[in-house]
KEMIVEX-288831 format. One line per 5 residues: their letters; for each residue z, x, y of N, C-alpha, C. Coordinates in steps of 0.1 Angstrom, whole numbers. Each point is the difference from the previous one (the first is absolute). Layout:
# KEMIVEX-288831
A> Z X Y Z X Y Z X Y  ...
END
This chain:
# KEMIVEX-288831
MKNSR> 786 1582 1316 3 -12 0 -12 -10 6  -1 -13 -2 -13 -7 9 6 -6 8  4 4 13 8 -5 11 -10 -11 6  -14 4 1 -8 -11 7 -3 -9 -10  1 -2 -15 1 -11 -3 6 -12 -1
FTNAI> 14 5 6 12 -11 4 -8 -5 14  -1 9 7 -7 -3 16 -15 -14 -6  -6 7 -8 -10 -13 -3 9 -11 -6  8 1 -5 8 -14 -2 5 -7 11  4 4 8 8 -3 14 -15 -7 9
IGMQY> -13 7 -1 -8 -5 6 -6 -16 -10  0 6 -11 -3 -15 -9 8 -11 4  9 0 0 12 -15 4 -10 -10 7  -13 3 7 -4 -9 9 -6 -8 -5  -7 6 -13 -11 -5 -6 5 -9 -14
VSRWK> 13 0 -2 8 -10 -5 3 -15 4  -11 -9 -4 2 -9 11 14 -16 -9  5 -3 8 11 -12 -2 -7 -13 2  6 -8 -9 -3 -13 6 -13 -7 -1  -15 10 -6 -11 2 6 -5 -17 -11
EYSPR> 5 -2 -11 -5 -11 -9 2 -14 7  12 -3 9 3 -12 11 -9 4 11  -8 7 3 -7 -4 13 13 -2 14  3 10 0 7 3 14 -4 1 15  8 -6 6 -10 -1 17 5 11 1
YKDNA> 9 11 -2 1 12 1 -1 8 -8  -9 12 -1 -4 7 -14 13 7 0  8 8 -12 11 5 1 -4 14 -15  5 12 3 1 9 -8 13 6 -6  1 7 -6 9 12 -6 6 3 15
ASHSF> -7 9 5 7 9 13 9 -7 6  -12 -9 6 9 -14 11 11 -4 -6  0 -7 -13 17 -2 -5 5 6 0  -4 18 -5 13 10 -1 5 4 11  -10 -3 14 5 2 10 12 -9 5
RCASI> 0 -12 -2 6 -11 4 8 2 -5  4 3 -12 10 3 -9 10 12 1  -3 9 3 5 9 9 5 -1 14  -2 -9 6 1 -8 12 15 -7 -2  -2 -7 -7 9 -12 -5 11 9 -5
AILIG> -3 10 -8 12 8 -7 6 12 12  -4 -7 11 8 11 9 11 -9 7  -6 -14 3 12 -6 7 10 -9 -17  -4 7 -12 11 -7 -14 8 11 3  -4 14 3 10 9 -6 6 0 17
IIEEK> 1 0 12 10 -7 12 7 -8 -1  -10 -13 -7 9 -12 -4 18 5 -12  -8 4 -9 10 6 -10 11 7 4  -7 12 11 15 10 6 11 -10 12  -7 -9 7 3 -5 9 13 -10 0
IYGQS> -11 -7 -7 5 -16 -2 13 2 -14  -5 5 -9 6 1 -15 10 14 0  -1 10 6 5 14 -3 -4 6 -14  -13 -1 -3 -1 5 -8 -10 13 5  6 12 -9 -4 13 1 -12 0 -10
LDKLT> -11 -3 0 -10 3 -4 -9 6 3  -8 11 -6 -15 11 2 -10 -7 6  -1 -3 18 -6 -5 5 -16 4 -3  2 12 -1 -13 10 -6 -8 -6 -15  15 -3 -8 -11 -5 -12 -4 -11 4
IVARA> 5 -10 6 -4 -15 -1 -11 0 7  -2 11 11 -13 -2 9 -11 6 -5  3 11 -8 -13 10 -8 -8 -10 -12  15 -5 -8 -4 -7 -13 -12 -16 7  7 -2 10 -4 -12 4 -20 4 6
LLHDL> 1 11 3 -12 5 6 -11 1 -11  8 10 -13 -10 2 -11 2 -5 -10  5 -14 1 5 -7 -12 -14 -6 -12  -9 -2 7 -12 -3 -2 -11 11 -3  -3 7 1 -7 14 0 -8 0 -9
NETVT> 4 -8 -18 -2 4 -11 -13 -9 2  -1 -10 11 -14 -8 2 -12 6 1  0 9 1 -11 7 4 -12 6 -15  12 -3 -11 -9 4 -12 1 -16 -7  12 -9 3 3 -11 -8 -9 -13 3
GSIKY> 2 3 12 -8 -13 10 15 -8 2  -3 -12 11 8 -8 0 3 -11 -10  10 3 -8 1 -10 -12 7 -13 5  -6 -12 -3 7 -10 4 18 -2 -8  9 -7 10 15 3 -5 0 -11 -10
VTKKD> -10 -7 -9 5 -11 -7 -4 7 -11  -10 6 2 -10 14 -10 12 9 -5  8 2 11 10 14 -5 13 -6 -8  1 -10 1 10 -7 -6 -1 -11 -15  -11 3 -2 -4 -6 -10 2 8 -15
AHVAE> 9 -10 -5 5 8 -16 -7 10 -10  -15 -6 4 -8 8 -10 -6 15 4  1 2 16 -5 13 8 10 8 5  11 -14 2 9 6 10 0 16 -2  8 5 -13 5 12 -5 -11 12 1
HIQKL> -13 -4 0 -11 8 1 -3 4 14  3 -10 8 -5 2 15 11 7 5  9 0 -4 12 8 5 1 16 -1  -5 1 -17 -3 6 -3 -9 15 9  -10 -8 4 -13 2 2 3 5 17
ENEVS> 5 -9 5 3 5 14 10 15 1  9 -1 -7 10 10 -7 -11 15 2  -8 -3 -10 -6 18 -3 -10 -1 11  -5 -9 9 -7 7 10 7 1 14  8 -6 -2 13 3 13 4 18 -1
KEIVS> 2 2 -13 5 14 -6 -10 10 -1  -16 -3 -1 -8 7 4 -3 5 15  2 -14 10 -1 4 10 7 11 3  12 -3 -4 11 10 5 -3 15 -6  -7 -3 -12 -2 16 -5 -11 11 11
YLSKS> -10 -13 7 -6 13 7 8 3 11  10 -1 5 8 8 10 4 14 -3  5 8 11 7 12 0 11 -2 -10  5 9 -10 13 -2 -10 9 -4 11  2 8 15 13 -3 4 3 -13 4
LQPHF> -13 -8 0 1 -11 6 2 -16 -9  -8 8 -12 4 -14 -9 16 -4 -1  6 5 0 16 -9 -4 -1 -9 12  -2 1 14 1 -5 6 -9 -16 3  -10 2 -4 -14 -7 1 2 -9 -18
YDYIV> 4 6 -9 6 -8 -16 12 -13 8  5 2 6 9 -10 4 -5 -7 9  -9 5 10 -3 -11 10 -16 -9 -7  -5 4 -12 -11 -5 -4 8 -7 -19  -1 9 -4 3 -2 -15 13 -9 -3
DAEDD> 10 0 11 14 -4 -2 -3 -10 11  -8 -7 6 5 -4 13 3 -17 -6  -5 -7 -5 5 -11 -8 11 2 -9  6 10 -2 8 -3 -11 14 -11 -2  12 4 -8 6 -13 3 12 2 8
SYIGR> -1 17 11 14 -3 7 1 -3 8  7 -6 14 0 -5 11 -10 -3 5  -4 15 5 -9 2 8 -15 -4 -6  -3 1 -16 -12 -3 -4 2 -20 1  12 -4 -1 -2 -13 1 -2 -3 19
LVRGI> 4 4 7 -8 2 13 -11 -1 3  -6 11 -6 -14 5 1 -10 -15 -7  5 -3 -10 -7 -14 -7 -2 -12 8  16 -3 8 1 -10 12 -5 0 10  -1 17 4 -12 -2 13 -10 1 -6
DSFDA> -6 -2 -9 -16 0 -3 1 -14 0  6 -8 -3 -1 -16 -3 -1 -8 14  11 12 7 4 -6 18 -18 1 5  -4 14 -6 -12 1 13 -9 -11 -8  -4 -1 -11 -8 -15 -7 4 -12 8
MLFCK> 11 -1 2 3 -13 1 -6 -1 17  2 8 11 -3 6 14 -15 -4 -2  -8 9 -13 -14 -7 3 -3 -13 -4  5 -5 -12 -4 -15 -4 3 -8 18  12 5 5 6 -10 11 -16 -3 15
REYEL> -4 15 -2 -7 -2 12 -15 -5 -7  -2 -3 -11 -13 -1 -7 1 -15 0  14 -7 2 -2 -15 -3 3 -6 13  4 8 8 1 -9 15 -11 4 7  -12 8 -3 -11 2 7 -13 -5 -10
DSNPY> 2 -4 -12 -9 -6 -8 2 -10 -8  -4 -7 -3 0 -11 -9 0 3 -16  -2 8 -3 1 5 -15 15 -3 -5  0 -5 -9 12 -8 -5 8 7 -8  -8 7 -9 7 16 -7 12 4 11
FKLKF> -3 3 8 9 11 8 14 -7 1  -4 -12 5 15 -9 2 10 2 -10  -9 -7 -12 4 0 -12 10 13 -3  -9 10 2 11 17 -4 7 2 14  -1 -4 9 9 3 8 14 -10 -3
EQLQG> 0 -9 -5 11 -7 -2 9 5 -11  -13 4 -9 5 4 -10 10 14 -1  -8 9 6 8 14 3 12 0 10  4 -12 11 8 1 5 12 -7 -5  -3 -8 -11 9 -10 -10 10 19 -8
ELTQS> -12 5 -1 5 12 -11 8 7 9  -7 3 11 10 9 8 14 -3 7  0 -10 3 13 -7 2 12 -3 -12  -3 6 -16 9 0 -8 0 16 -1  -6 11 4 3 12 2 14 5 -1
TCQSI> 5 9 -9 10 7 -1 5 11 14  -12 5 4 1 9 12 5 -10 14  10 7 1 0 -10 18 -5 3 7  -3 8 6 -12 12 10 -9 -13 -1  -12 -4 -15 -11 -5 0 3 -14 5
TWLLE> 12 -8 -2 2 -13 4 5 -2 16  7 9 6 3 4 9 -14 -3 9  -8 10 -3 -17 2 5 -5 -14 1  -4 -9 -15 -5 -12 1 9 -7 11  13 -1 1 8 -8 7 -5 4 15
ALRNE> -1 9 6 -4 6 15 -13 -3 2  -8 0 -13 -18 -6 3 8 -13 6  4 -14 -7 1 -11 6 4 0 10  9 8 7 11 -4 13 -1 13 8  -7 12 0 5 9 9 -13 2 4
DGVQQ> -4 -7 14 -16 6 5 1 15 1  5 7 3 -3 13 5 -5 5 -18  11 -4 -10 -8 6 -15 -10 -5 -3  -3 -11 3 -11 -8 -6 -12 8 7  1 0 13 -14 9 11 0 11 -7
FLNHI> 8 9 -4 0 15 -5 -9 -1 -11  2 -11 -10 -9 -2 -16 -11 -4 6  -2 -5 6 -15 -5 6 -6 12 3  5 10 10 -6 12 10 -5 7 -19  12 0 -8 -8 10 -7 -10 -8 -9
LNLDL> 5 -9 -8 -12 -11 -2 -13 2 4  -3 -2 12 -15 -1 5 0 17 3  4 10 1 -6 9 3 -14 2 -11  -1 -6 -8 -12 0 -10 -13 -5 11  3 -9 9 -9 -7 5 -5 11 17
IERWG> 7 14 1 -6 9 8 -8 8 -5  -17 0 4 -5 12 -10 -2 9 10  0 10 -5 -5 12 5 -12 4 -1  -4 10 6 -14 9 1 -10 -13 6  4 -5 11 -7 -6 7 -13 5 6
GSFNL> -14 -7 -1 -9 8 5 -4 10 -9  0 4 -10 -7 4 -7 -2 -10 -16  -12 8 -4 -3 -6 -13 10 6 -10  5 -9 -7 11 4 -12 -6 -7 -15  -1 9 -8 -7 -2 -13 19 -6 -6
IPDND> 9 7 4 15 -8 -8 5 -3 18  3 -11 -9 9 -5 14 15 1 3  6 2 8 14 7 -2 4 -10 14  17 -5 -4 6 -5 12 16 8 1  0 -4 9 21 4 3 10 3 -13
ATHSF> -4 -10 -1 11 0 -19 -8 10 -7  -7 -1 -9 -6 12 -7 -3 13 4  4 4 14 -4 12 9 16 1 -4  10 -7 3 14 2 3 6 5 -11  -4 -9 -13 -1 7 -10 2 10 -6
RVAAM> -16 8 5 -2 13 -6 10 11 6  0 -1 15 8 5 9 15 1 -5  4 -8 -4 12 0 -6 4 5 -12  -10 -4 -9 -1 12 -14 -3 15 3  -7 0 8 -4 16 4 12 8 5
SLFNG> 7 -11 13 11 7 0 10 5 -11  4 -11 -4 8 4 -9 -6 11 -12  -8 3 -4 -8 9 -7 4 16 6  -4 1 18 1 8 7 14 4 0  10 -9 5 10 5 -3 10 4 -8
LLETE> -6 -7 -16 9 7 -10 -8 12 -5  -14 9 3 -7 8 -2 7 8 9  4 2 13 5 3 5 15 6 1  7 -10 -4 13 3 -5 7 10 -14  -13 -6 -10 -1 7 -16 -3 9 0
RFGGQ> -12 6 11 -7 10 -3 3 10 10  -3 -5 10 3 9 17 9 1 4  14 -5 -9 14 1 7 2 -6 14  -7 -14 1 4 -7 11 8 -13 0  14 8 -1 10 -3 -4 10 -12 9
NIDLY> -4 4 11 3 -11 10 -7 -15 5  -15 -3 -7 -3 -9 1 8 -14 -7  0 -8 13 6 -14 -5 -12 -7 -9  2 -2 -10 -14 -7 -6 2 -19 -1  12 -5 0 0 -11 5 -7 -5 13
RLLGK> 8 9 13 -3 -2 8 -17 0 4  -3 16 -6 -17 -1 1 -11 -10 -6  7 -6 -11 -9 -12 -7 4 -14 7  10 0 7 4 -13 9 -15 3 12  3 7 6 -8 3 10 -15 -1 -2
SIMHD> -1 5 -10 -16 -1 -7 -7 -14 -5  12 -3 -2 -5 -15 -6 4 -10 14  6 2 9 -2 -8 10 -9 5 13  -9 13 1 -2 5 12 -14 -10 3  -6 -9 -7 -9 -7 9 6 -15 2
IVEGV> 12 -4 -4 -1 -13 -2 0 -8 17  2 9 10 1 -5 13 -20 -5 4  -7 4 -12 -11 -4 2 -3 -13 -3  7 -5 -7 -2 -13 -2 1 -10 11  1 5 10 4 -7 17 -11 8 7
SGDVA> 1 14 3 -9 8 10 -16 -2 -7  0 -2 -9 -17 4 -10 -1 18 -3  -7 -2 -7 -7 15 0 -6 7 8  8 4 15 -13 8 6 -4 12 -3  -14 4 -4 -3 12 -1 3 11 7
SPIKK> 4 10 -8 6 15 4 -7 6 12  -13 -2 1 -7 7 13 1 -7 13  4 -17 -1 2 -7 9 19 2 4  5 3 -5 16 -1 -2 1 17 11  -8 10 -3 3 16 0 -9 4 11
SSPVI> -9 -11 6 -11 7 11 7 8 11  13 -5 3 6 5 10 13 3 -2  8 10 8 15 3 -4 6 -15 4  -3 -5 15 4 -14 8 0 -10 -11  -16 1 -11 -1 -14 -3 9 -3 -14
REAFE> 0 14 -3 8 4 -16 17 -4 2  6 5 12 12 -6 4 -1 -9 -1  -9 -10 10 2 -16 -1 3 -5 -14  -10 3 -12 0 -8 -6 12 6 -10  5 11 -2 11 -2 -6 12 -4 4
QYEQQ> 2 -1 15 11 -8 7 -1 -18 -1  -13 -1 -4 -4 -14 -6 8 -2 -16  -8 11 -4 5 -6 -16 13 5 -6  6 4 11 19 5 1 2 -12 1  -4 -9 9 9 -10 8 1 -11 -11
VAKEM> -14 -2 -5 -6 -10 -11 7 1 -11  5 13 -2 8 3 -14 12 -5 0  3 4 17 18 -4 3 2 -15 -5  -9 -7 8 2 -16 -4 -1 -2 -14  -8 4 -9 1 -4 -11 11 5 -7
VLKLP> 4 10 4 17 5 -6 10 -6 6  -1 -7 10 12 -6 6 4 -16 1  -14 -4 -10 5 -13 -1 3 1 -12  4 7 -8 3 2 -16 14 -1 3  12 -1 -5 16 0 -8 -2 14 9
LFFHE> 16 -1 7 4 11 3 2 13 -10  4 -5 -12 0 16 -7 -12 3 -6  -9 -3 -1 -12 5 2 -9 13 9  10 -1 12 -7 5 10 0 15 1  12 6 -9 -3 13 6 -13 4 -10
EMMDF> 0 0 -10 -10 4 -11 -11 -4 5  -10 -13 2 -8 -3 4 -6 1 13  11 7 12 -6 5 10 -3 13 -3  7 11 -10 -12 8 -4 -11 3 -3  -1 -7 -11 -10 -6 -11 -14 -2 8
LVHSK> 6 -9 10 -14 -7 7 -3 3 15  10 0 8 -3 7 10 -1 13 2  9 8 -5 -2 15 0 -6 3 -17  -8 -3 -5 -7 5 -12 -6 13 -2  -6 3 11 -10 14 4 11 10 10
DSSYE> 14 -2 0 10 12 11 -7 11 -2  10 11 6 -1 8 1 8 13 -15  7 -11 -5 8 1 -13 -13 8 -10  6 11 -11 -10 -2 -12 -4 -8 -7  8 -9 -6 -6 -14 -1 -10 -9 5
GQLVD> 1 4 18 -11 -11 5 -12 9 -1  2 16 -3 -10 5 -1 -9 -1 -11  6 0 -11 -3 -2 -16 -9 -15 5  7 -15 4 -8 -7 3 -14 0 3  -1 6 12 -11 5 9 -13 7 -7
IADKI> 7 11 -6 -9 4 -13 -8 -7 -7  9 -7 -11 -4 -11 -9 -9 -9 6  0 -4 15 -7 -9 5 -19 8 4  5 11 -1 -13 12 5 -8 -2 -11  8 3 -13 -8 3 -13 -7 -13 -6
DALIK> 8 -7 0 -5 -12 -3 -15 -6 6  -2 7 13 -11 -6 10 -12 7 -7  6 18 -4 -8 9 -5 -3 -7 -12  9 -10 -10 -5 -1 -14 -10 -10 3  0 -12 10 -6 -6 3 -15 5 3
SNLEM> -3 11 7 -11 1 8 -7 7 -11  8 10 -12 -5 6 -9 -6 -10 -12  6 -13 -3 -4 -14 -6 -13 -4 7  -5 -3 10 -11 -5 4 -10 10 5  1 12 3 -11 8 7 -9 0 -8
RNNPH> 0 2 -19 -12 -5 -4 -10 -4 2  6 -13 2 -14 -13 4 -1 -1 14  9 7 8 -2 -5 21 3 15 3  -12 5 8 2 14 5 7 -1 16  8 -12 -1 7 -1 13 13 7 -7
YGDKY> 4 -6 -9 12 10 -6 2 11 -1  -12 8 -3 2 13 -1 3 6 9  -1 -2 20 2 -1 11 18 1 -2  0 -9 2 18 -5 -4 5 9 -7  -6 0 -15 5 8 -10 6 14 6
YKQLV> -13 7 7 0 12 7 11 6 8  1 -9 9 11 -2 14 14 -3 -4  2 -10 -8 8 2 -8 9 9 -12  -9 10 -6 2 7 -6 8 14 10  -9 -1 8 -1 12 13 15 2 3
HIQHH> 3 -13 8 10 -7 5 16 6 -10  0 -8 -14 6 3 -8 5 18 1  -11 7 -2 -3 11 -3 10 8 8  -4 -2 15 3 5 14 14 -2 6  3 -13 -4 16 -7 6 11 5 -10
YENPC> 0 0 -17 8 -1 -7 -1 14 -9  11 6 0 5 7 -12 10 0 -13  5 -16 3 12 -2 -14 -8 4 -12  13 4 -7 -7 1 -14 -4 -11 -6  5 -14 0 -11 -9 -5 -17 -1 -1
VIFFL> -1 6 20 -16 -5 4 -6 10 -8  9 14 -1 -11 9 -7 -2 -4 -14  8 0 -10 0 -7 -9 -8 -8 -3  -2 -10 8 -9 -16 -2 -14 12 5  -1 8 6 -14 2 4 -8 9 -11
AYILH> 12 11 -6 -4 8 -10 -3 -5 -12  3 -15 -3 4 -2 -17 -7 -15 5  5 -7 6 0 -16 -6 -17 0 8  -1 3 12 -10 -4 10 -15 4 -10  3 11 -6 -10 8 -10 -7 -11 -6
DLTYD> 12 -3 -8 -2 -6 -14 -6 -12 2  9 -8 12 -7 -14 7 -16 -5 0  -1 16 7 -18 1 6 -5 2 -13  -1 11 -8 -3 3 -12 -5 -20 -7  13 -9 -4 1 -10 -5 -9 -5 7
HFVR> -1 -9 16 -7 -6 -1 -17 2 6  -3 16 2 -18 2 0 -3 2 -14  9 10 -7 -4 4 -16 0 -11 -9  8 -1 -5 6 -9 -14 -8 -14 2
END
């Protein structure tokens, strides 16, 4: 199989621009949007369960929200108005479906049924599919809200009002609950702002970057790789005790705290055991304060996802692994044009080789990294 082509699709999501024709103050792309959708989906899943007593598969909600736009790496970001036009709607839907199926076909056979659900069926006519569509619109509304509040572009104010009106009429109670909380719950509003503004936290400061990166795009890739790795170990290597929902929640939320703390370079954070412990305590305290501002019924899961994202559990270890793998991929992409990243790449590769013997790491180094390197340097 060509699992590396699936990984390339994950990497390519940040190159798919959104809203570009309207000259937004803040640039947006499919990776940042998908990270936000997945974060909102975590809240929606908890609301469905705790407020409305629905026993929905929360893993499916979040995974579909994370990967529902993966076909845009081929189709591009097609305008909503175009998708709904009577002349082309059916053709676009068919094209998107075919592209999504092709992306799934790259994966190992044992993984395909899961990712078919998360990618091809992401926005089907089921209740979860309707939730994913509502979450997609909710994120678009949040983006437009930030734009019209901080800039004078009249388009975004009109679009915000349109999306808000449509969401008010949603048949999904959790969507309307979250919309009302955005207006009246300071803790929910602040948390959604933290999610929205994570795209403002730039990564790899102090290095020349051919490819810009931020915490939102990074979190998308870490979450997608974590889901892939978790399913790989479950389906191909017998890792039956992995809680995939917990893994996905931790990976999506692992850098939310940097919306407050900023992205402090790893060599600084880890320059001594004392400094490392001090940063860990600081970031945990910031994360706890974020969670405690949310309504009580969110606390248990969000504490686990935010405060203890890289704990000693196997799920926490897999988040750390995906984080390290993403740094390795970033260096692999950059080092052809910047020798500085060649040194980073070698150090990260040695660290991964010497510290992890997990099946997903061995698989990545043996197959996916080889193919990515060939693609980036030969093709």
